[in-house]
ZAVEX-11568 format. One line per 4 residues: for each residue y, z, x of C-alpha. Coordinates in Angstrom, 3 decimals. Each point is the difference from the previous one (the first is absolute). Last residue first. Layout:
N
Y:Z:X  ...
//
This chain:
669
146.577:-27.876:105.481  2.130:3.076:0.650  0.222:0.545:-3.832  -3.802:0.438:-0.023
0.247:3.094:2.231  2.594:1.594:-2.353  -2.118:-0.840:-3.024  -3.087:1.549:1.582
1.933:3.123:0.906  1.359:0.280:-3.542  -3.392:-0.513:-1.392  -1.389:2.920:2.015
2.787:2.404:-1.118  -0.320:-1.115:-3.656  -3.756:0.556:-0.005  0.287:3.361:1.755
2.446:1.388:-2.557  -2.588:2.259:-1.637  0.674:1.359:-3.559  -3.468:-0.644:-1.132
-2.377:-0.776:2.865  -0.301:-3.788:0.789  -3.257:-1.424:-1.145  -3.230:-1.058:1.777
-2.261:-0.877:-2.910  -3.166:2.011:-0.653  -3.305:-1.846:-0.055  -3.220:1.692:-1.174
-2.972:-1.617:1.697  -2.963:-1.252:-1.941  -2.999:0.415:2.319  -3.009:-2.243:0.341
-0.707:0.466:3.601  0.854:-3.436:1.365  1.542:-1.450:-3.152  3.010:2.373:0.106
1.868:-0.502:-3.228  3.756:0.733:-0.583  0.450:0.924:-3.613  0.054:3.849:0.052
3.561:0.435:-1.290  3.066:2.024:1.214  3.236:-1.334:-1.576  2.097:-3.111:0.977
-3.175:-2.060:0.355  -1.093:-2.538:2.580  -1.968:-3.131:-0.512  -0.406:-2.185:3.034
0.867:-3.664:-0.942  -2.100:-3.173:0.141  -2.207:1.089:-2.978  3.071:0.320:-2.241
1.151:-3.539:0.887  -3.449:-1.441:-0.436  -0.134:1.542:-3.499  3.321:-1.483:-1.019
-1.243:-3.143:-1.779  -2.822:2.042:-1.594  2.217:0.650:-3.087  3.674:-0.645:0.232
0.555:2.023:-3.135  -1.477:3.043:1.813  3.169:0.240:2.175  1.363:3.234:-1.466
-3.514:1.509:0.214  0.071:-0.176:3.758  3.060:2.150:0.178  2.263:-1.056:2.877
1.837:0.852:3.174  -1.188:-2.757:2.331  0.566:0.147:3.695  -0.587:-3.482:1.595
-0.138:-1.120:3.669  1.347:-2.977:1.878  -1.008:-0.141:3.657  -1.736:-3.329:0.369
-3.556:1.016:-0.795  1.199:2.594:-2.468  1.718:-2.649:-2.119  -2.825:-2.385:-0.808
-1.879:1.780:-2.876  2.592:2.483:-1.230  2.842:-2.561:0.445  -1.961:-2.676:-1.958
-0.668:2.455:-2.860  3.688:0.783:-0.195  0.822:-3.685:-0.022  -2.415:-0.572:-2.910
1.595:2.928:-1.903  3.459:-1.488:0.636  -1.106:-3.367:-1.375  -1.536:1.606:-3.092
3.094:1.883:-0.739  0.944:3.479:1.424  2.897:2.054:-1.287  -2.182:2.976:-1.028
-3.419:-0.457:1.527  0.380:2.289:2.082  2.236:3.008:-0.262  1.092:0.150:3.672
-0.913:-2.500:2.763  0.620:1.076:3.564  -0.211:-3.023:2.379  -0.625:0.943:3.651
0.801:-2.486:2.870  -1.062:0.403:3.684  2.818:-1.195:2.133  0.367:-3.663:1.170
3.176:-0.604:-1.863  0.908:-3.562:0.808  3.448:-0.186:1.636  -0.796:-3.281:1.631
-2.806:-1.917:-1.832  -3.606:0.655:1.215  -1.113:-1.677:3.155  -1.819:2.818:1.700
-2.967:-0.191:-2.545  -0.343:-3.608:0.853  -3.832:-0.366:0.192  -0.119:-2.127:-3.086
-2.001:2.525:-1.860  2.377:2.791:0.950  3.093:-1.965:-0.928  -1.515:-1.124:-3.304
-1.049:3.585:-0.905  3.478:1.249:0.987  1.708:-2.446:-2.307  -2.294:0.508:-2.980
0.374:3.795:0.177  3.768:-0.264:0.289  0.123:-2.434:-2.967  -1.938:2.585:-1.993
2.385:2.702:1.063  3.003:-1.902:-0.992  -1.315:-1.107:-3.305  -1.230:3.599:-0.915
3.437:1.333:0.636  1.830:-2.710:-2.020  -2.551:0.052:-2.905  0.336:3.818:-0.430
3.817:-0.198:0.092  0.012:-2.647:-2.651  -2.421:1.910:-2.262  2.341:3.009:0.077
0.782:2.328:2.875  -0.393:-0.317:3.787  0.443:3.319:1.868  3.039:-0.220:2.330
-0.576:-1.978:3.221  -1.963:0.421:3.262  -0.448:3.679:-0.829  0.904:2.736:2.489
3.512:0.503:-1.366  -0.248:3.820:-0.433  1.187:-0.228:-3.554  -2.631:-2.492:-1.053
-2.997:1.688:1.591  1.004:3.492:-1.142  0.995:-1.374:-3.537  -3.403:-1.584:-0.668
-1.193:2.913:-2.209  3.146:-0.234:-2.188  -0.109:-3.815:-0.210  -3.572:-0.158:-0.994
0.468:-1.337:-3.550  2.379:-2.783:1.218  -1.818:-2.423:-2.395  -1.067:-2.517:2.562
-0.410:2.428:2.985  -1.019:-2.153:2.919  0.574:1.583:3.415  -0.055:-1.642:3.435
-0.726:1.889:3.197  0.293:-1.264:3.603  -1.967:1.333:2.925  0.224:-0.909:3.724
3.658:0.256:0.801  0.262:3.857:-0.217  -3.343:0.724:1.699  -2.587:0.920:-2.520
-1.041:3.649:-0.808  3.077:0.773:-2.092  -0.063:-3.113:-2.160  -3.662:0.670:-0.925
0.854:3.543:-0.754  2.914:-0.955:-2.245  -2.255:-2.422:-1.832  -2.578:2.594:-0.568
2.452:2.574:-1.235  1.666:-2.674:-2.257  -3.305:-1.002:-1.490  -0.956:3.620:-0.572
3.268:0.611:-1.818  -0.615:-3.169:-2.111  -3.459:1.235:-0.971  1.437:3.456:-0.811
2.499:-1.503:-2.418  -2.665:-2.149:-1.584  -2.222:3.055:-0.345  2.679:2.016:-1.652
0.473:-2.739:-2.630  -3.690:-0.122:-0.648  -0.267:3.813:-0.312  -2.561:1.451:2.266
-3.567:0.994:-0.970  -1.942:3.151:0.819  -3.447:0.124:1.655  1.127:1.839:3.054
-0.174:-3.148:2.140  2.364:-1.725:-2.317  -1.121:-2.486:-2.603  1.452:-3.439:-0.239
2.632:-1.863:-1.977  1.232:-2.998:2.078  2.595:0.200:2.736  -2.496:-1.214:2.660
1.632:-0.565:3.305  -1.689:-3.178:1.210  0.230:-0.584:3.695  -0.465:-3.196:1.970
-2.848:-0.866:2.350  -0.538:-0.094:3.838  3.167:2.016:0.703  1.232:-0.476:3.515
-0.908:2.778:0.620  -3.106:2.042:-0.642  -0.126:2.434:-2.867  -0.180:3.779:0.482
-1.033:2.327:-2.703  0.605:3.428:1.441  -2.916:2.391:-0.700  0.688:3.023:-2.267
-1.859:3.242:-0.146  0.914:2.066:-3.077  -2.580:-0.709:-1.432  -3.211:-1.077:1.771
-2.554:-0.088:-2.834  2.156:-2.167:-2.300  0.658:-2.604:2.756  3.257:-0.756:1.762
2.184:-2.860:1.074  3.711:-0.023:0.899  2.762:-2.544:-0.386  1.372:-3.303:1.287
0.003:0.803:3.786  0.753:-2.968:2.233  -2.068:-1.624:2.725  -0.023:-1.237:3.632
3.799:0.471:0.403  2.499:-2.856:0.200  2.312:-0.010:2.971  3.498:1.190:1.076
-0.027:2.780:-2.562  3.084:1.196:-2.059  0.543:3.630:0.943  -1.241:2.996:-1.917
0.530:3.522:1.318  0.222:1.450:-3.514  -2.997:-2.117:-0.954  -2.224:1.856:2.485
0.576:3.108:-2.021  -2.789:-1.087:-2.400  1.077:0.188:-3.638  -0.256:-3.714:-0.443
-3.586:0.019:1.046  -0.824:-1.322:3.407  -1.892:-3.126:1.179  3.018:-2.295:0.642
2.096:2.895:1.123  -2.429:1.011:2.757  -2.717:2.529:-0.651  -0.064:3.237:2.007
0.771:2.372:-2.918  -3.019:-1.487:-2.039  -2.450:0.158:2.913  0.039:3.750:0.689
-0.557:1.184:-3.535  -2.241:-2.920:-0.858  -2.372:1.105:2.804  -0.205:3.501:-1.335
-0.660:-1.379:-3.435  -2.713:-2.197:1.426  -1.704:2.993:1.593  0.303:2.062:-3.162
-1.250:-2.893:-2.076  -3.076:-0.270:2.293  -1.012:3.633:-0.576  0.795:-0.382:-3.714
-2.416:-2.932:-0.237  -2.795:2.012:1.680  0.583:2.924:-2.188  0.029:-2.225:-3.099
-3.344:-1.476:0.955  -1.541:3.527:0.465  1.449:1.129:-3.297  -1.495:-3.017:-1.751
-3.366:0.700:1.435  0.080:3.734:-0.872  1.210:-0.762:-3.562  -2.829:-2.481:-0.549
-2.533:2.424:1.334  1.255:2.614:-2.381  -0.202:-2.407:-2.929  -3.545:-0.928:0.797
-1.002:3.659:0.395  1.648:0.844:-3.304  -1.879:-2.792:-1.786  -3.269:1.034:1.456
0.548:3.656:-0.923  0.929:-0.943:-3.594  -3.144:-2.149:-0.283  -2.279:2.866:1.208
1.737:2.547:-2.083  -0.737:-1.491:-3.361  0.175:-3.528:-1.332  -0.125:-3.413:1.540
-2.650:0.958:2.564  -3.103:-0.647:-2.129  1.364:-3.224:-1.357  0.019:-1.486:3.561
2.540:-2.878:0.182  2.882:2.446:-0.391  -0.663:1.616:3.413  -0.488:-3.382:1.786
3.214:-1.224:-1.646  1.823:3.038:1.212  -1.195:-0.681:3.586  1.154:-3.576:-0.207
3.350:0.822:-1.403  0.543:2.552:2.733  -0.868:-2.473:2.704  2.225:-2.655:-1.440
2.938:2.383:-0.187  -0.591:1.196:3.538  -0.222:-3.560:1.396  3.185:-0.951:-1.848
1.698:3.077:1.521  -1.183:-0.997:3.477  1.176:-3.615:-0.348  3.371:1.234:-1.208
0.354:2.267:3.043  -1.086:-2.763:2.421  2.433:-2.491:-1.601  2.801:2.621:0.320
-0.671:0.525:3.667  -0.237:-3.762:0.794  3.186:-0.921:-1.992  1.834:2.911:1.581
-1.221:-1.105:3.506  1.069:-3.654:-0.615  3.457:0.982:-1.171  0.471:2.328:2.977
-1.241:-2.640:2.322  2.531:-2.522:-1.463  2.757:2.589:0.538  -1.225:0.354:3.668
0.077:-3.781:0.427  3.660:-0.202:-1.131  0.905:3.042:2.099  -1.571:-1.570:3.128
1.649:-3.369:-0.767  3.494:1.677:-0.257  -0.625:2.002:3.109  -0.649:-3.233:1.789
-3.047:-1.938:1.397  -2.428:1.777:-2.218  -2.957:2.366:0.009  0.424:3.146:-2.112
1.369:3.465:0.438  3.521:-0.971:-1.109  0.680:3.361:-1.609  -2.282:2.607:1.394
-2.717:1.908:-1.808  -1.292:3.439:0.946  -3.641:-0.004:0.716  -2.171:2.007:-2.387
-0.898:3.635:1.098  -3.544:0.904:1.047  0.990:0.240:3.604  3.771:0.320:0.340
1.911:-3.210:-0.445  1.074:-2.111:2.930  3.776:-0.184:0.583  1.551:-2.887:-1.972
-0.305:-3.470:1.302  2.248:-1.818:2.369  0.952:-3.371:-1.179  -2.629:-2.709:-0.098
-0.738:-2.051:3.192  1.199:-3.530:-0.055  -2.456:-2.502:-1.482  -3.106:-1.290:1.779
-0.666:-3.612:-0.914  -2.094:-1.905:-2.613  -1.046:3.000:-1.895  2.958:0.955:-2.108
-0.016:2.331:-3.002  -1.048:3.403:1.384  0.484:2.977:-2.318  -0.147:3.419:1.703
0.424:2.478:-2.785  -3.244:1.854:0.231  -0.620:1.993:-3.163  -1.180:3.507:0.752
-3.614:1.155:0.084  -1.400:1.965:-2.916  -3.588:-0.754:0.773  -3.235:-0.203:-1.923
1.037:-2.420:-2.762  -2.994:-0.582:-2.324  -2.221:-2.961:0.363  -0.195:-3.092:-2.182
-2.443:-0.411:-2.869  -3.236:-1.931:-0.279  -1.323:0.008:-3.605  -2.649:2.464:-1.092
2.206:3.068:0.535  -1.527:3.210:1.127  1.336:0.008:3.581  3.563:-0.429:-1.293
2.479:-0.253:2.840  3.639:0.064:-0.911  2.130:-3.115:-0.312  2.329:-1.929:2.364
-0.518:2.211:3.024  -1.925:-2.560:1.994  1.479:-3.397:-0.935  -1.401:-1.795:-3.003
-1.703:-3.318:0.591  0.716:-2.935:2.331  0.991:-0.513:3.568  3.050:-0.131:2.216
0.930:-0.454:3.553  3.678:-0.146:0.922  2.764:-2.595:0.163  2.432:1.078:-2.625
0.658:-2.883:-2.491  2.791:0.983:-2.402  0.609:-2.238:-3.031  3.505:0.072:-1.350
0.886:0.544:-3.683  1.188:3.476:0.467  -1.931:0.930:-3.118  -3.139:-0.044:1.991
-1.780:-1.591:2.787  -2.261:1.465:2.669  -2.008:-1.963:2.440  -3.577:0.061:0.982
-1.645:-0.634:3.328  -3.476:-1.132:0.755  -3.514:1.379:-0.177  -3.257:-1.602:-0.890
-2.701:2.539:-0.943  -1.365:-1.845:-3.032  -1.536:1.395:-3.147  3.433:0.691:-1.466
0.658:3.115:-2.010  -0.609:2.252:3.023  -2.771:2.044:-1.602  -3.225:-1.374:1.431
0.957:0.162:3.625  1.208:3.642:-0.166  3.119:1.232:-1.709  1.877:1.610:2.823
-1.064:-2.604:2.572  0.885:-2.745:-2.459  3.642:1.124:-0.071  1.211:-2.588:2.446
3.235:0.912:1.697  3.300:-1.161:-1.423  2.411:0.817:2.736  3.030:2.357:-0.310
-0.399:0.449:3.754  -0.208:3.410:1.668  -2.670:-0.993:2.482  -2.289:2.738:-1.325
-0.745:-1.914:-3.101  1.909:0.169:-3.295  -1.833:0.770:-3.185  -1.190:-3.044:-2.005
2.131:-2.435:-1.866  0.139:-0.053:-3.707  -2.615:-1.232:-2.361  1.062:-2.582:-2.520
-2.818:-2.350:0.810  -2.370:2.868:-0.585  0.923:0.097:-3.657  -3.585:-0.228:-1.178
0.639:-3.369:-1.601  1.946:-1.481:2.909  -2.481:1.040:2.625  -2.893:-0.991:-2.215
1.485:-3.542:-0.375  0.379:-0.426:3.728  -3.504:1.319:0.607  -1.531:-2.270:-2.635
1.843:-3.021:1.407  -1.270:0.866:3.530  -3.656:0.393:-1.053  0.086:-3.224:-2.011
1.667:-1.956:2.838  -2.236:1.063:2.861  -0.731:-3.511:1.231  3.662:-1.159:-0.137
0.157:-3.776:-0.146  3.176:-0.407:-1.994  -2.038:-0.817:-3.155  -1.657:3.410:0.413
3.385:1.600:-0.049  0.893:-1.757:-3.268  -3.306:0.865:-1.554  0.376:3.692:0.849
3.609:0.105:-1.146  -0.793:-1.102:-3.483  -2.865:-2.205:-1.387  2.534:-1.919:-2.117
1.643:-1.239:3.157  3.489:-1.542:0.116  1.595:-2.389:2.420  3.786:0.202:-0.206
0.576:-1.680:3.376  3.738:-0.226:0.839  0.182:-0.962:3.643  2.109:1.612:2.734
0.566:-1.604:3.409  -0.228:1.150:3.610  0.595:-2.163:3.071  -2.335:-0.515:3.023
-1.464:-3.205:-1.315  -0.768:1.536:-3.392  -0.366:3.703:-0.417  -0.561:1.295:-3.582
1.678:2.458:-2.382  -1.977:0.110:-3.179  0.841:0.466:-3.644  -1.239:1.845:-3.167
-3.715:-0.048:0.612  -1.143:1.404:-3.334  -2.099:2.756:-1.491  -0.867:0.792:-3.600
-0.243:-3.543:-1.235  -0.651:-0.531:-3.758  3.287:-1.846:-0.574  2.343:-0.989:2.779
2.267:-3.092:-0.524  3.050:1.290:1.748  0.585:1.751:3.277  3.850:0.008:0.470
0.903:-0.965:3.625  3.085:0.769:2.028  1.108:-1.154:3.427  2.437:1.039:2.657
1.787:2.766:-1.828  2.721:1.921:1.817  -0.843:3.695:0.099  1.332:0.617:3.403
-3.463:0.312:1.466  -0.676:-3.557:-1.197  -1.553:-0.628:-3.354  -3.247:-1.465:-1.478
0.094:0.534:-3.731  -3.084:0.183:-2.325  0.100:0.250:-3.780  -3.122:0.961:-2.009
-0.320:-1.663:-3.391  0.136:2.673:-2.683  -3.230:1.632:-0.914  -2.942:-0.956:-2.345
-0.971:-3.096:1.870  -0.093:1.949:3.271  -3.258:1.549:-1.033  -1.498:3.459:-0.557
3.155:1.760:-1.300  0.153:3.737:0.526  -2.444:2.804:-0.748  -0.246:1.146:3.568
-3.572:-1.165:0.732  0.838:-3.226:1.768  3.228:-0.651:2.027  1.554:-3.408:-0.618
0.034:-2.097:3.188  2.794:-1.737:2.014  -0.749:-1.705:3.375  2.487:-0.980:2.703
-1.642:-2.308:2.581  1.189:0.038:3.606  -1.396:-3.065:1.929  -0.347:-1.129:3.639
-0.921:3.344:1.550  -1.679:-0.355:3.360  3.401:0.440:1.727  -0.038:3.453:-1.433
2.844:1.046:-2.352  3.205:1.442:1.472  2.091:-3.214:-0.018  -0.837:-0.501:-3.649
1.602:3.310:-0.951  -0.822:0.572:-3.713  1.020:2.874:-2.238  -1.406:0.106:-3.562
2.122:1.377:-2.789  -1.622:0.722:-3.251  0.977:0.293:-3.712  -2.252:0.874:-2.861
-1.917:2.307:2.099  -3.617:0.680:1.253  -0.018:2.128:3.116  0.646:0.054:3.759
2.239:-3.086:0.171  -0.450:-2.618:2.687  0.878:-0.318:3.685  -0.483:-2.816:2.479
0.969:-0.740:3.530  -2.914:1.883:1.508  -1.996:1.316:-3.003  1.208:2.575:-2.471
-0.965:1.243:-3.433  -3.524:1.183:0.651  -1.030:1.571:-3.281  2.520:-2.013:-2.052
-1.004:-3.294:1.608  0.469:-1.850:3.333  -3.036:-2.254:0.754  -0.866:-1.218:3.556
-1.963:3.109:0.876  -2.297:-0.871:-2.973  -1.317:-3.006:1.926  0.401:-3.603:1.132
2.379:-1.189:-2.832  -0.402:-3.756:-0.202  2.916:-2.427:-0.025  -1.575:-2.358:2.574
2.552:1.002:2.674  -0.602:3.670:-0.727  1.063:1.884:-3.054  1.891:3.309:-0.505
-0.309:1.565:-3.422  2.615:1.727:-2.131  -0.613:2.298:-3.023  2.398:0.987:-2.764
-1.588:1.984:-2.907  1.578:-0.534:-3.405  1.967:2.312:-2.325  1.668:-1.763:-2.913
3.213:-2.043:-0.032  -1.149:-2.126:2.955  2.843:-0.042:2.400  -1.009:-0.719:3.600
2.332:-0.030:2.988  -0.986:-1.507:3.288  2.178:1.235:2.922  0.347:-2.101:3.140
0.347:0.150:3.717  -0.907:-3.483:1.311  3.053:-1.889:-1.247  0.613:-3.746:-0.459
-2.941:-0.418:-2.332  -0.926:-3.471:-1.115  -0.893:-0.567:-3.682  -3.265:-0.858:-1.753
-0.964:-1.198:-3.465  -3.445:0.454:-1.276  0.951:1.872:-3.224  3.833:-0.263:-0.565
2.604:1.334:2.429  3.601:0.916:-0.692  1.666:-0.393:3.422  3.033:2.276:0.309
3.036:-1.573:1.486
//
């Protein structure tokens, strides 16, 4: 049961590895401080902030964002740490709100690694404050607890840090805010070092001591999180500022600028993920490349305990590399634009140079330099895209069925697995600058949150619009493809699917699931069918929760289906009364923790009559679209990734063949 805290209330923590989720509605900075036994912060090296996002056992976001995910491992923090405080502050100088009184009340949720909420807290009562101590995790008699604090400071982050005993509070607060305002907190990782690691090395050496974006030289590790919804935390050194190669050198600029790329080295695809023990050696690598030629990539060339884990980590590395390279390119283009505008302003500010040959020559020189800088940045991006494309060409054919597209030949050799894989592919991701390169979108299993297949009217990636009836049909096809994949990657007795189709509008698209016999029962229709299915699943959640809390998880009734449960709901809210809506919200909140998951096929506008009642339901689900759309946000580098669903090729029989094998295996149980 989730504890809904009020200001000053505490709650014991039964887990030490946690995720703290922040939803503020407007971009805020997330900072975390480590306090000693008296609650004081001894120095700047005890503060995790966008410039230095990682400390032992603690990781925060690298930029201001409306939503944050902070990773905490209380076993990994120093024994001298007795308090972990989570701070929120509004960035200054960006034209946004200046006080929390003018924004929606921030919402904080402390969850386990499986997404189960431990405690939540809504920070109310703020007015002129621009910084707030949201909550704190504190050690008491060897055990950890969480306390809702909600203490605001009108003097901002500097006043807050001063109150925590930090002597350099004003300097640190200014450095944090400057890093966010200047975009340095969105900088991407530095070039790889000679050890071949995809490590985040400090970029201060490339920028100089006065250009790093943070006045402090503390180093830690930083993670990468994106549309996948899972936070990565590679253990490697990191720093602040732009990496070398992010933007060209400008010796005439008045503001510090990053350096120009000087090498065209290949991307190193080694991607270590574990540091607590030595993993098995990776598979044999390709023959070494000729001098001056990029290394040839190899599928599975990443650290892991199995080929599946190596491929998973390699895909994550490809995602991070594409994000980094694109961020560097965009940063370079922004710099070139700003530089040209500045030079043109200087020309126009002098009346003597506005007219005549002198002004024309100055404008032409500024434009030529702009073109040169952009071309250099594009050349560096293209070089990285060639390497990533080569890697994708060898990785895609080697992916197991759970990670593969439906047109991958691996499905023709499909056999029902004996164990659940690490993750499942729900589509592809790409950025405008990297077309046609696609990165598989892998989501960890078991699902941490449900899925919402959006059947609402939305624009396509090419700027056109799809017909509403066509979108509803495509949304159901996407839902069937996702459901079939989830059935296919689980052992036959470990995944059960229920379908609610009140009006029967999805009968045609649901035919493969119905005809193959893989569903637990025929799709429920009408209000009575909706009530019956929701009632059974709600009772199941209650029963499992009571058994787990009572320590009697092995004492469930005979014949109880212990498999993961998926409820597919079509055409919501048709056929749903107020009781059914409440049950649906309950399943979305409590279900994932006990193996009950939702897949909604719905148009958000159809449920507007419920008002804000359904907002928590939509927030709890991962939104996917039946057509390509750039709606998946990456808060770490500021990208909006275009998502493309994983659909069965037209005319292919692979879906029917896979479902037939699943049905045959289920019949044995």
